[in-house]
C-alpha positions in Angstrom: 0.0 0.0 0.0 2.9 2.4 0.7 4.3 1.9 -2.7 1.0 2.5 -4.3 0.5 5.7 -2.3 4.0 6.9 -3.3 3.3 6.1 -7.0 0.0 8.1 -6.7 1.7 11.1 -5.3 4.4 11.0 -8.0 1.7 10.9 -10.7 -0.1 13.8 -9.0 3.1 15.8 -9.1 3.7 15.2 -12.7 0.1 16.2 -13.5 0.5 19.4 -11.4 3.7 20.3 -13.2 2.1 19.7 -16.6 -0.8 22.0 -15.7 1.5 24.7 -14.5 3.4 24.6 -17.7 0.2 24.7 -19.7 -1.1 27.6 -17.6 1.9 29.7 -18.4 2.8 32.9 -16.7 0.3 34.9 -14.6 -2.2 36.8 -16.5 -2.3 40.6 -15.8 -5.5 42.6 -16.2 -4.6 46.3 -16.1 -8.2 47.2 -16.5 -9.0 45.6 -13.1 -5.6 46.1 -11.4 -5.3 42.5 -10.4 -3.3 39.3 -11.0 -4.6 36.0 -12.2 -2.9 32.6 -11.7 -3.9 29.0 -12.5 -3.2 26.0 -10.3 -4.4 22.4 -10.6 -6.5 20.9 -7.9 -5.4 18.3 -5.4 -1.9 19.8 -4.9 -0.2 18.9 -1.6 0.5 21.4 1.1 3.4 23.7 0.2 3.0 23.5 -3.5 4.2 26.6 -5.3 1.6 28.8 -6.9 3.2 32.2 -7.6 5.8 34.6 -6.5 3.6 37.5 -5.3 6.5 39.6 -3.9 8.1 39.7 -7.4 4.9 40.1 -9.4 3.5 42.9 -7.2 6.9 44.6 -7.0 7.1 44.5 -3.2 10.3 44.5 -1.1 10.4 40.9 0.3 12.4 42.0 3.3 9.5 44.3 4.5 6.6 41.9 4.0 6.6 40.7 7.6 6.9 44.3 9.1 4.1 45.5 6.8 1.9 42.6 7.8 1.4 41.3 4.3 -1.5 38.9 4.5 -4.5 37.4 2.7 -7.8 38.8 3.9 -10.6 36.3 4.0 -14.1 36.2 5.5 -14.6 34.8 8.9 -15.1 31.0 8.8 -13.8 30.6 5.3 -11.2 28.0 4.5 -7.7 29.2 3.8 -6.7 27.2 0.8 -3.7 29.4 -0.1 -1.2 31.2 2.1 1.8 33.6 1.6 5.3 32.9 2.8 6.4 36.2 4.4 10.0 35.4 4.0 10.1 35.1 0.2 6.6 36.4 -0.9 5.7 33.0 -2.5 2.0 32.0 -2.7 1.7 28.3 -1.8 -1.0 25.7 -1.2 -2.0 25.7 2.4 -4.5 22.8 2.2 -5.6 20.4 -0.5 -8.0 22.0 -3.0 -10.8 19.9 -4.2 -12.3 21.6 -7.2 -15.5 19.7 -7.0 -16.0 20.7 -3.4 -15.0 24.4 -3.8 -17.1 25.0 -7.0 -20.2 22.9 -6.9 -21.4 24.2 -10.3 -19.5 23.5 -13.5 -17.5 26.1 -15.5 -14.5 28.1 -14.4 -13.6 27.7 -10.8 -11.9 30.9 -9.4 -10.6 31.7 -5.9 -10.7 35.5 -5.3 -8.0 36.6 -3.0 -7.6 40.1 -1.3 -4.1 40.9 -0.3 -3.5 43.6 2.3 -0.2 45.3 3.1 0.2 48.2 5.7 2.4 51.1 6.1 1.3 52.5 3.8 -2.0 50.7 3.4 -2.3 49.0 0.0 -4.8 46.5 -1.3 -4.4 44.0 -4.2 -6.8 41.5 -5.8 -5.6 38.2 -7.1 -7.7 35.5 -8.9 -6.5 31.9 -8.8 -8.2 29.5 -11.2 -8.4 26.0 -10.0 -7.8 23.7 -12.9 -9.6 20.4 -13.0 -7.6 17.2 -13.1 -9.0 13.7 -13.9 -9.2 12.6 -10.3 -12.7 11.1 -10.6 -13.8 8.1 -12.6 -17.3 7.9 -14.1 -19.9 6.2 -11.8 -23.3 4.7 -12.4 -26.1 5.1 -9.8 -26.3 1.3 -9.5 -23.8 -1.4 -10.1 -26.4 -3.5 -11.8 -29.4 -2.4 -13.9 -32.4 -4.6 -14.7 -33.8 -3.8 -18.1 -37.1 -5.5 -19.0 -37.6 -5.9 -22.8 -40.6 -7.4 -24.3 -40.0 -10.2 -26.6 -42.1 -8.4 -29.2 -39.6 -5.6 -29.4 -38.8 -4.8 -33.0 -35.3 -4.7 -34.4 -33.7 -1.3 -33.9 -35.7 -0.5 -30.8 -33.8 1.8 -28.5 -33.7 1.5 -24.7 -32.1 4.6 -22.9 -29.8 3.6 -20.1 -28.9 5.4 -17.0 -26.1 7.9 -17.6 -22.9 7.8 -15.7 -21.8 10.8 -13.7 -18.3 12.2 -13.5 -17.7 15.2 -11.2 -14.8 16.3 -13.4 -15.5 18.8 -16.2 -14.4 19.3 -19.7 -12.5 16.5 -21.3 -12.2 14.8 -17.9 -16.0 14.2 -17.8 -17.8 11.3 -19.4 -16.6 11.0 -22.9 -18.1 7.8 -24.3 -19.7 4.4 -23.5 -18.7 0.9 -24.4 -20.8 -2.3 -24.4 -19.4 -5.8 -24.0 -19.7 -8.0 -27.1 -23.0 -9.9 -27.4 -25.2 -11.2 -30.2 -28.4 -9.2 -29.5 -27.6 -5.6 -28.6 -25.5 -2.7 -29.8 -24.7 0.7 -28.1 -25.2 4.1 -29.5 -23.9 7.2 -27.6 -26.1 10.3 -27.8 -25.2 13.9 -26.9 -27.6 16.2 -25.1 -27.9 20.0 -25.7 -25.6 20.6 -22.7 -22.9 18.4 -24.4 -23.5 15.6 -21.8 -23.4 12.0 -23.1 -25.9 9.2 -22.6 -26.1 5.7 -24.0 -29.0 3.8 -25.7 -29.2 0.1 -26.0 -30.2 -0.9 -29.6 -31.9 -4.2 -30.3 -30.0 -5.8 -33.2 -31.6 -9.3 -33.1 -35.1 -10.5 -32.2 -35.6 -11.8 -28.7 -37.1 -15.1 -27.9 -38.1 -15.4 -24.3 -38.5 -19.2 -24.7 -34.9 -19.6 -25.9 -33.2 -17.1 -23.5 -35.0 -15.3 -20.7 -32.1 -13.2 -19.5 -29.2 -11.5 -21.3 -26.1 -10.0 -19.4 -24.0 -7.3 -20.8 -21.3 -5.0 -19.3 -21.7 -1.2 -19.9 -18.5 0.8 -19.5 -18.3 4.6 -19.2 -15.0 6.3 -20.2 -13.9 9.8 -19.6 -11.5 11.8 -21.7 -8.8 12.5 -19.2 -5.2 11.5 -19.1 -4.9 8.8 -18.0 -8.3 7.6 -18.9 -10.7 6.6 -16.2 -13.7 4.4 -16.5 -16.7 3.0 -14.6 -18.8 0.0 -15.3 -22.3 -1.2 -14.6 -23.9 -4.7 -15.3 -27.1 -4.6 -17.3 -29.5 -7.5 -16.8 -31.9 -7.7 -19.8 -35.0 -9.6 -18.9 -37.2 -10.7 -21.8 -40.9 -10.1 -21.0 -44.0 -10.7 -22.7 -45.2 -7.9 -24.9 -46.2 -4.5 -23.6 -45.4 -3.0 -26.8 -46.1 0.7 -26.1 -43.9 2.9 -24.0 -44.9 6.3 -22.4 -43.9 9.4 -24.3 -43.5 13.0 -22.9 -44.8 16.0 -24.7 -41.3 17.2 -25.2 -37.9 15.8 -24.3 -36.9 18.8 -22.3 -38.7 21.4 -20.2 -37.7 24.7 -19.0 -39.2 26.7 -16.1 -38.4 29.9 -14.2 -39.0 30.1 -10.4 -38.2 32.9 -8.0 -35.8 31.9 -5.3 -38.1 33.0 -2.5 -40.9 30.7 -3.6 -42.4 28.9 -0.6 -42.5 25.2 -0.1 -45.3 23.5 -2.0 -45.1 25.7 -5.0 -45.9 23.9 -8.2 -42.8 24.0 -10.4 -44.2 22.2 -13.5 -46.9 19.8 -14.5 -45.4 17.0 -16.5 -47.5 15.0 -19.0 -46.6 11.7 -20.6 -49.0 9.4 -22.6 -49.1 5.7 -23.2 -51.2 4.2 -26.0 -51.7 1.0 -24.0 -54.8 0.4 -22.0 -55.2 -0.7 -18.4 -52.2 -1.1 -16.3 -50.0 -1.0 -19.4 -51.3 2.6 -19.9 -51.1 3.8 -16.3 -48.0 6.0 -15.9 -45.9 6.6 -12.9 -43.4 9.5 -12.6 -40.2 9.5 -10.6 -36.7 10.9 -10.5 -34.2 9.0 -12.6 -31.6 7.0 -10.7 -28.8 9.5 -11.1 -30.7 12.6 -9.8 -28.4 14.2 -7.3 -29.3 14.3 -3.6 -29.6 18.1 -3.7 -32.4 17.9 -6.3 -34.2 15.3 -4.2 -34.0 17.6 -1.2 -35.5 20.6 -3.1 -38.1 19.0 -5.3 -40.8 16.3 -5.1 -42.7 14.5 -7.9 -46.2 13.3 -7.4 -46.0 9.7 -8.9 -49.5 9.6 -10.4 -50.1 13.2 -11.4 -46.7 14.2 -12.6 -46.6 17.4 -10.6 -43.2 18.7 -9.7 -43.5 20.5 -6.3 -41.0 22.6 -4.4 -40.0 20.9 -1.2 -37.0 22.8 0.1 -35.7 26.4 0.3 -34.1 27.7 -2.9 -31.0 29.9 -2.9 -30.0 31.6 -6.1 -26.6 32.5 -4.7 -25.8 28.8 -4.2 -27.1 27.5 -7.5 -29.0 29.5 -10.1 -30.0 26.4 -12.2 -31.3 23.0 -11.2 -31.5 20.1 -13.7 -34.1 17.5 -13.0 -34.1 14.1 -14.7 -37.6 12.6 -14.6 -38.6 9.2 -15.9 -42.1 7.9 -16.8 -43.0 4.2 -16.8 -46.3 2.4 -17.2 -47.5 -0.2 -14.8 -47.8 -3.0 -17.3 -45.4 -5.9 -17.6 -42.2 -5.2 -19.4 -42.6 -1.5 -18.6 -40.0 0.7 -20.2 -39.1 3.9 -18.6 -38.7 7.1 -20.7 -36.8 10.1 -19.6 -37.1 13.9 -19.8 -35.1 16.8 -18.4 -36.6 19.7 -16.5 -34.4 22.8 -16.3 -35.4 25.0 -13.3 -34.0 28.6 -13.7 -34.0 30.5 -10.5 -34.9 34.2 -10.5 -32.8 36.3 -8.2 -34.6 38.1 -5.4 -33.1 40.8 -3.2 -33.1 38.6 -0.1 -29.5 39.2 1.0 -28.6 42.3 2.9 -25.1 43.6 2.3 -22.4 42.4 4.6 -20.0 44.9 6.1 -16.5 43.6 7.2 -13.9 45.7 8.9 -10.8 44.4 7.3 -8.2 46.5 9.2 -8.8 49.0 11.9 -6.2 51.5 13.2 -7.5 52.9 16.5 -7.3 54.9 18.6 -6.5 57.9 16.4 -4.4 60.8 17.6 -6.4 64.0 17.9 -3.7 65.9 16.0 -3.8 63.4 13.1 -3.9 65.3 9.8 -7.0 65.1 7.5 -6.8 62.1 5.2 -5.5 59.7 7.9 -6.7 56.2 7.2 -8.7 54.8 10.1 -10.0 51.5 8.7 -10.4 49.4 5.6 -14.0 48.2 5.0 -15.2 45.6 2.6 -18.8 45.1 1.7 -20.4 42.0 0.0 -23.9 41.3 -1.3 -24.5 37.7 -2.4 -27.3 38.8 -4.7 -26.6 39.5 -8.4 -27.3 42.3 -10.8 -28.7 45.5 -9.2 -29.5 43.4 -6.1 -25.8 42.9 -5.6 -24.6 46.4 -6.3 -23.8 48.1 -3.0 -23.2 51.8 -2.1 -21.6 52.6 1.3 -21.8 55.8 3.3 -21.1 57.1 6.8 -23.5 58.8 9.1 -23.8 62.6 9.3 -22.0 65.0 11.6 -18.8 63.0 11.9 -15.3 64.1 10.6 -14.9 61.0 8.5 -15.6 59.9 5.0 -15.4 56.8 2.9 -13.1 56.6 -0.2 -13.5 53.7 -2.6 -10.2 52.1 -3.6 -11.6 48.9 -5.3 -15.0 47.6 -6.0 -16.7 46.9 -2.7 -13.6 48.1 -0.8 -13.5 51.4 1.1 -11.1 53.2 3.3 -12.4 55.3 6.2 -10.4 58.5 6.5 -10.5 61.7 8.5 -11.8 64.9 6.9 -10.8 67.5 9.5 -8.7 67.9 12.6 -10.0 66.1 15.7 -10.4 67.5 19.2 -10.6 64.9 22.0 -11.7 67.6 24.5 -14.8 68.2 22.4 -15.5 64.7 21.3 -13.4 61.9 23.0 -15.0 59.1 21.0 -16.9 58.7 17.8 -19.4 56.1 17.0 -19.2 56.0 13.2 -22.3 54.5 11.6 -21.5 52.8 8.3 -24.5 52.1 6.1 -24.3 49.7 3.2 -27.3 49.8 0.8 -27.9 47.7 -2.3 -29.7 48.8 -5.5 -32.5 46.2 -5.2 -36.2 46.9 -4.9 -37.0 47.2 -2.2 -33.4 48.1 -1.1 -31.8 46.3 1.8 -29.3 47.9 4.0 -26.9 47.0 6.8 -25.6 49.3 9.4 -22.4 48.7 11.3 -21.0 50.9 14.0 -17.3 51.5 14.4 -16.1 53.0 17.6 -13.2 55.3 17.0 -11.6 56.5 20.3 -9.5 59.7 20.0 -6.1 59.6 21.7 -5.2 62.7 23.8 -2.4 65.1 22.9 -1.2 67.7 25.4 -2.7 70.7 23.6 -4.5 72.4 26.5 -2.9 74.4 29.3 -4.3 74.2 32.8 -6.9 76.8 33.7 -7.6 78.0 37.2 -11.2 78.1 38.4 -10.8 81.8 39.3 -8.9 84.6 37.6 -7.4 85.5 41.0 -7.8 84.5 44.6 -8.3 86.7 47.7 -7.5 85.0 51.0 -8.2 86.6 54.4 -6.0 85.2 57.2 -6.3 86.2 60.9 -3.0 87.3 62.3 -1.3 85.2 64.9 -2.2 82.1 62.9 -0.6 78.8 63.8 2.4 77.9 61.6 1.6 75.1 59.2 -2.2 75.9 59.2 -4.0 75.7 55.9 -5.0 79.1 54.6 -6.7 78.4 51.3 -6.8 76.0 48.4 -6.4 76.8 44.7 -7.7 74.5 42.0 -7.1 74.3 38.2 -8.6 72.1 35.5 -7.0 70.6 32.4 -9.4 69.3 29.8 -6.7 66.8 28.6 -6.7 63.3 30.1 -4.4 60.8 31.8 -0.8 62.1 32.1 -1.6 65.3 30.2 -4.2 66.2 32.9 -2.1 65.4 35.9 -1.4 68.8 37.6 1.3 69.8 40.0 1.2 73.1 41.9 4.1 75.3 42.8 4.8 78.8 44.1 6.8 81.2 41.8 10.0 82.7 43.2 9.6 86.1 44.8 10.2 88.1 47.9 8.0 89.5 50.6 9.5 92.4 52.5 12.9 91.2 51.5 12.4 87.6 52.5 11.8 84.7 50.0 8.1 83.9 49.5 8.9 80.3 50.4 9.5 81.3 54.0 5.9 82.6 54.3 3.7 80.1 52.5 4.0 76.6 51.0 1.7 74.6 48.7 0.9 70.9 48.3 1.9 70.1 44.8 -0.8 67.5 44.4 -3.9 69.1 46.0 -3.2 72.8 45.7 -3.7 73.4 49.5 -1.7 76.4 50.7 -0.2 76.6 54.2 1.3 79.4 56.2 4.8 78.7 57.4 5.0 81.4 59.9 2.6 83.3 62.2 1.6 86.5 60.5 1.5 89.9 62.2 -1.0 92.5 61.0 1.2 95.2 62.5 4.2 94.1 60.4 2.6 93.1 57.1 -1.0 93.7 56.2 -1.1 92.1 52.7 1.0 90.4 50.1 0.5 88.5 46.9 2.1 85.4 45.4 2.1 83.7 42.1 0.9 80.1 42.0 1.7 78.0 38.9 -0.2 74.8 37.8 1.8 72.6 35.4 0.6 69.4 33.7 2.7 66.3 33.2 2.4 66.3 29.4 5.2 66.6 26.9 6.0 69.3 26.5 4.4 70.4 29.7 2.0 73.4 29.8 1.4 75.7 32.7 -0.8 78.6 33.9 -0.3 81.2 36.7 -2.8 82.8 39.1 -2.3 85.6 41.6 -3.2 84.9 45.2 -3.8 88.0 47.3 -3.4 87.3 51.0 -4.9 89.9 53.4 -3.9 89.7 57.1 -6.9 90.5 59.4 -6.3 92.4 62.5 -6.6 90.7 65.9 -6.8 92.6 69.2 -3.4 91.5 70.3 -1.9 94.9 71.1 -2.8 96.8 74.3 -2.9 100.6 74.2 0.4 102.3 74.7 0.3 105.5 76.7 2.6 108.1 75.2 1.7 111.1 77.4 2.2 111.6 80.2 5.2 109.4 80.8 6.6 108.8 84.3 10.0 110.1 85.0 12.8 108.3 86.8 10.5 105.4 87.7 8.0 107.6 89.5 4.5 108.6 88.6 3.8 111.4 86.3 3.2 114.7 88.1 1.3 117.8 87.2 0.7 121.2 88.8 -2.8 122.6 89.0 -3.5 126.2 90.1 -5.9 126.3 93.0 -7.6 129.1 91.2 -8.6 126.8 88.3 -12.3 127.1 87.4 -14.6 124.2 86.4 -13.6 122.9 83.0 -10.0 123.8 83.4 -7.8 121.6 81.1 -5.3 120.0 83.4 -3.8 117.9 80.6 -4.4 115.3 78.0 -3.7 111.6 78.3 -2.6 110.4 74.9 -2.3 106.8 73.9 -1.9 104.8 70.7 -2.9 101.2 69.7 -1.0 99.3 67.0 -4.1 97.5 66.0 -6.6 98.8 63.4 -10.3 99.4 63.2 -12.3 98.9 66.4 -9.3 97.2 67.9 -7.5 100.6 67.9 -10.5 102.8 68.9 -9.6 104.0 72.4 -11.7 105.2 75.2 -10.6 106.9 78.4 -12.0 106.7 81.9 -11.1 107.7 85.4 -10.4 104.5 87.2 -9.2 105.8 90.6 -9.2 109.3 92.1 -8.6 110.9 95.4 -11.9 112.8 94.8 -14.1 111.7 91.9 -16.0 115.0 92.2 -13.0 117.1 91.3 -11.8 115.7 88.0 -13.2 114.0 84.9 -11.7 112.5 81.7 -13.2 112.9 78.3 -13.8 109.3 77.0 -12.9 110.1 73.4 -10.1 112.7 73.7 -8.5 111.8 77.1 -8.7 115.4 78.2 -8.4 115.8 82.0 -10.5 118.7 83.2 -11.8 120.0 86.6 -15.4 119.5 87.5 -15.5 122.3 90.1 -13.4 124.9 91.7 -11.0 123.9 94.4 -12.0 124.3 98.1 -9.9 124.9 101.1 -10.5 121.4 102.4 -9.4 119.8 99.1 -6.1 118.0 99.4 -3.1 119.7 97.8 -2.1 116.4 96.2 -4.6 114.4 94.1 -3.8 110.8 93.0 -5.5 109.8 89.8 -5.4 106.5 87.7 -6.6 106.9 84.1 -7.5 103.8 82.1 -7.2 103.6 78.4 -9.3 100.8 76.8 -9.5 99.7 73.2 -12.7 98.5 71.4 -11.5 95.0 70.6 -13.1 91.7 71.8 -11.8 91.0 74.3 -10.8 94.6 75.1 -7.2 95.4 76.2 -6.3 98.3 78.4 -3.5 100.3 80.0 -3.4 102.6 82.9 -1.4 105.7 83.9 -1.0 107.1 87.4 -1.0 110.9 87.8 0.0 112.9 90.8 -1.6 116.4 90.6 -0.2 119.0 93.0 -2.5 122.0 93.7 -0.3 125.1 93.8 -1.0 128.8 94.2 0.9 129.8 91.1 2.0 127.9 88.0 5.7 127.4 87.2 7.2 128.2 83.9 8.5 124.7 83.1 6.7 122.1 81.3 4.8 119.4 83.1 5.1 115.7 82.8 2.2 115.7 80.3 4.8 116.9 77.8 7.5 114.6 78.7 7.1 111.6 76.3 8.6 110.1 73.3 6.7 108.3 70.6 7.3 104.7 70.1 9.1 104.0 66.8 6.3 101.8 65.6 3.7 104.5 65.7 5.8 107.4 64.3 4.5 108.8 61.2 1.7 106.3 61.3 -1.0 108.9 60.9 -1.4 112.4 59.4 -2.6 113.5 62.8 1.0 113.4 64.0 2.0 116.4 61.9 -1.0 118.4 63.0 -0.3 117.7 66.7 3.4 118.6 66.2 2.6 121.9 64.6 0.0 122.6 67.3 2.5 121.7 70.1 5.2 124.0 68.6 2.8 126.9 68.2 1.4 126.6 71.7 4.9 126.2 73.2 6.0 129.3 71.4 3.0 131.3 72.5 3.5 130.2 76.1 7.1 131.2 76.2 6.3 134.5 74.6 3.7 135.1 77.3 6.1 134.2 80.1 8.7 136.7 78.7 6.1 139.5 78.5 4.8 138.9 82.0 8.3 138.7 83.4 9.2 142.0 81.8 6.1 143.7 83.1 6.6 142.4 86.6 10.2 143.4 86.7 9.3 147.0 85.7 6.7 147.1 88.5 9.2 145.9 91.1 11.7 148.5 90.0 9.2 151.3 90.6 8.1 150.0 94.0 11.8 149.5 95.0 12.4 153.2 94.5 9.9 154.1 97.3 10.9 151.4 99.9 14.2 150.5 101.6 15.3 147.0 101.8 16.6 145.7 105.2 19.4 143.2 104.9 18.0 140.8 107.4 14.9 140.5 105.4 16.4 140.3 102.0 19.9 139.6 100.9 19.6 141.3 97.6 19.8 144.8 98.8 21.2 147.4 96.5 24.8 147.9 96.9 25.5 144.5 98.2 27.3 142.1 95.8 27.5 138.6 96.8 30.2 136.5 95.5 29.7 134.6 92.3 29.6 131.4 94.2 26.2 132.2 95.5 24.7 130.5 92.5 25.2 126.8 91.9 24.1 124.5 89.2 20.5 123.3 89.0 19.9 121.1 92.1 19.3 123.0 95.3 20.4 121.4 98.5 18.2 122.5 101.5 17.5 120.9 104.8 14.1 121.9 106.0 13.3 121.5 109.7 12.2 118.1 110.8 8.5 117.6 110.6 7.9 120.5 108.3 5.4 119.6 105.7 4.8 123.0 104.2 6.8 124.4 101.4 10.0 126.2 102.3 11.0 129.5 100.6 14.6 130.8 100.5 15.8 134.2 99.4 19.0 133.7 97.6 21.3 136.6 96.7 22.1 136.8 93.0 24.1 138.8 90.7 21.0 139.8 88.8 19.6 143.3 88.5 19.6 145.5 91.7 16.7 144.9 94.0 15.9 141.3 92.8 16.4 138.1 94.5 15.7 134.5 93.6 13.1 132.8 95.7 13.2 129.0 95.8 10.2 127.2 97.1 10.9 123.6 98.1 8.1 121.1 98.7 8.4 117.8 100.5 9.8 116.2 97.4 12.2 119.2 96.7 15.2 116.9 96.6 14.0 115.9 93.1 12.8 119.4 92.0 14.6 121.7 89.5 12.0 124.4 89.5 13.2 128.0 90.1 10.9 131.1 90.2 12.2 134.6 89.6 10.5 137.0 92.0 11.3 140.6 93.2 12.1 141.2 96.8 9.1 142.6 98.6 8.1 143.1 102.2 6.3 140.3 103.9 2.6 140.0 103.4 0.2 140.4 106.3 -0.9 136.8 106.1 2.6 135.5 106.7 2.5 134.6 110.4 6.1 133.3 110.6 8.2 135.1 108.2 11.3 133.7 109.9 10.6 130.3 108.6 11.2 131.3 105.0 15.0 131.4 105.5 17.7 129.5 107.3 20.8 131.7 107.5 22.8 128.9 109.1 22.3 126.5 106.3 24.6 126.2 103.4 22.6 126.6 100.2 24.2 125.8 96.8 22.7 127.5 93.8 23.7 127.1 90.2 25.6 129.9 88.7 23.3 129.7 85.6 19.7 128.8 85.3 18.9 125.2 83.9 17.0 125.0 80.7 13.6 123.2 80.6 13.8 119.4 80.3 13.8 118.4 76.7 13.3 114.7 77.1 9.7 114.9 76.0 10.6 116.2 72.6 10.2 113.4 70.0 12.8 112.6 67.4 12.4 114.2 64.0 11.1 111.0 62.5 8.3 110.7 65.0 5.1 112.7 65.2 3.2 112.1 68.4 -0.4 112.5 68.6 -0.6 115.1 71.4 -2.7 117.9 72.6 -1.2 120.6 74.6 -3.0 121.9 77.7 -3.9 125.6 77.7 
């Protein structure tokens, strides 16, 4: 068996080589732009068909990279394949022509070849050549032919035809009959060139001599090598039934739409028999070699001769069906007669177009230029004529169009620039419609996602941000959050936040605030102080992670809100040398007399800096009052004899914050008979640096202070001059006794009589009243310097210039006004007023001078 199989493969190879030589080179059809080859059937796997790489002019080394392949429908058998290494088209699996092409005629395999980068499409037709691989066969191996003994010489008896699936010369070519003395064989040709045999009676039969005759019928095809099939014919000689049925015509033709329902009458056959009785009753049936497909589709009523449709027709599978029908009477020695019925199917538009996505390149970049190929689409309609002509179109309002490259092949390309942020995905509806009536259509949806490109910069939700932060915030506390959006996606939409470089009051901005790069939350790195910085602004940048990265900036204004964290600061009066502030009040002061003004400042703002004044403590609350808004200290009534000469006051300054903060100042008011010429402690202050030049009021107060001081000094000088003139006139009419006054005319004390500033005097023990001393001086004649020392005179620098005058009547003990035995040191020159209260030139205190 192995040797026989090897010999069979060798013969098959020789036949294949012979067909390839006869087929010659591939036929080119420039009109269609396709190649055509011929290959014999039954070639083994790997058999050479054609060199597609050379014939198509393709670079063989790039076939694999360009994905060179054969495109076939899903589920279809891949008879041929391409070797990507050399571009050779070879047989992938055995091709049986009779299986691939059920109908006769030319058998073609239509191949679509696709190559990418760039996308190209080629069409190749491969004709499958028939080889003589089938021998003729009869339906039965043995036929029984009943012939009446009365049959005349020359009578013809049609025999069952042999069938050969091969075509052309490889099909049934002729018949032969084994030698015998009664019958000969004649071969007839039908209109379709098929052959059938008829048995011709050459010698009269005699049933009594020989009842049965055996002959061998051989069917031969025209192939090389020749093949044959045989059937035994058993001729039984019967008694006479000498008339056979006859059909109206030997061949019938009928047209039938392919959508005809089961039970449809195809044709009414009619055969007649001149005999009577059973010999004239005709029965119809399919002949023995009717193919199974015909028996599945059609049915013959035996008695009526009606051919009815039994199965479902399909024009696309077979457009013509050939029925072989025989009629035979029921008499003895019945002879069957045959006829052929050709059923032509009429195409009906019963097949909707089929849409196949051959190659899809998705997703598509949103910056893809117009004309970019997205997919290759093939359409197929199995109908014929107008029913099989298909037009293809895409739905409206999409930036795509179809371009036809070959018949029933389209490429889907872009028509304009895409924008993923507007439409991230397209559902492209492809409609294939045939030209039938009514037209059938098929819709297929292709989803085309758009790939993102970093073409959008981040955008903040607000054009700018205003943030209000209460001062004294905790370091590290969150103060605000900025947010930006990027319409891109994935990596291109991932945002990181940062603060642009800059300085705030000379310090890097990074020492004030920080930002979370992922969330955009901003944090204060230090505790803010409204009194040092009230507002500042920073630039925040949002940058995406695309390539190249895009960014956007936004300005964040940060306003520091005031908190009542500064207590009022009293700037006037200020205590001297660690003691309380003192002030002199003339006993003759009337109600409403302005003793002085308590001035204070608050570094806070708004209500937190709105100050109010009140008298917290007083020796006598009925004697003084403080204006709550201005801080002016005034008398409420006139002084009485029983009023103490020293009044202790405590003034509280309170701001308007919540909770309120306050400060107090203690004042010691001395009630004197006359006012000194020096300034009081209400003037002795200096403005803190932080409040200098903090308000325009400072300038006004400074100018007012200067003008009042100048007016006061000028008044002192004028009053002094007038009084000195009056003393001089009175001195001319009175004599001065040396014991009473040491500044008599003519007496010149030494220059040591005056000492600098501080007077040293020891009053008698237990003396609480003021002590007055007359000190000789080198001043004008008739004048003396009178020094009045109080209980705290050790700290006093006040000197009063008075003329010498006789003692008044109300002086009960004039001797107590001087102590001759005590050593008194007096400065040689008078001390200037204390200038510690004057503010620096850069400071402008908010003060009010007393009148």
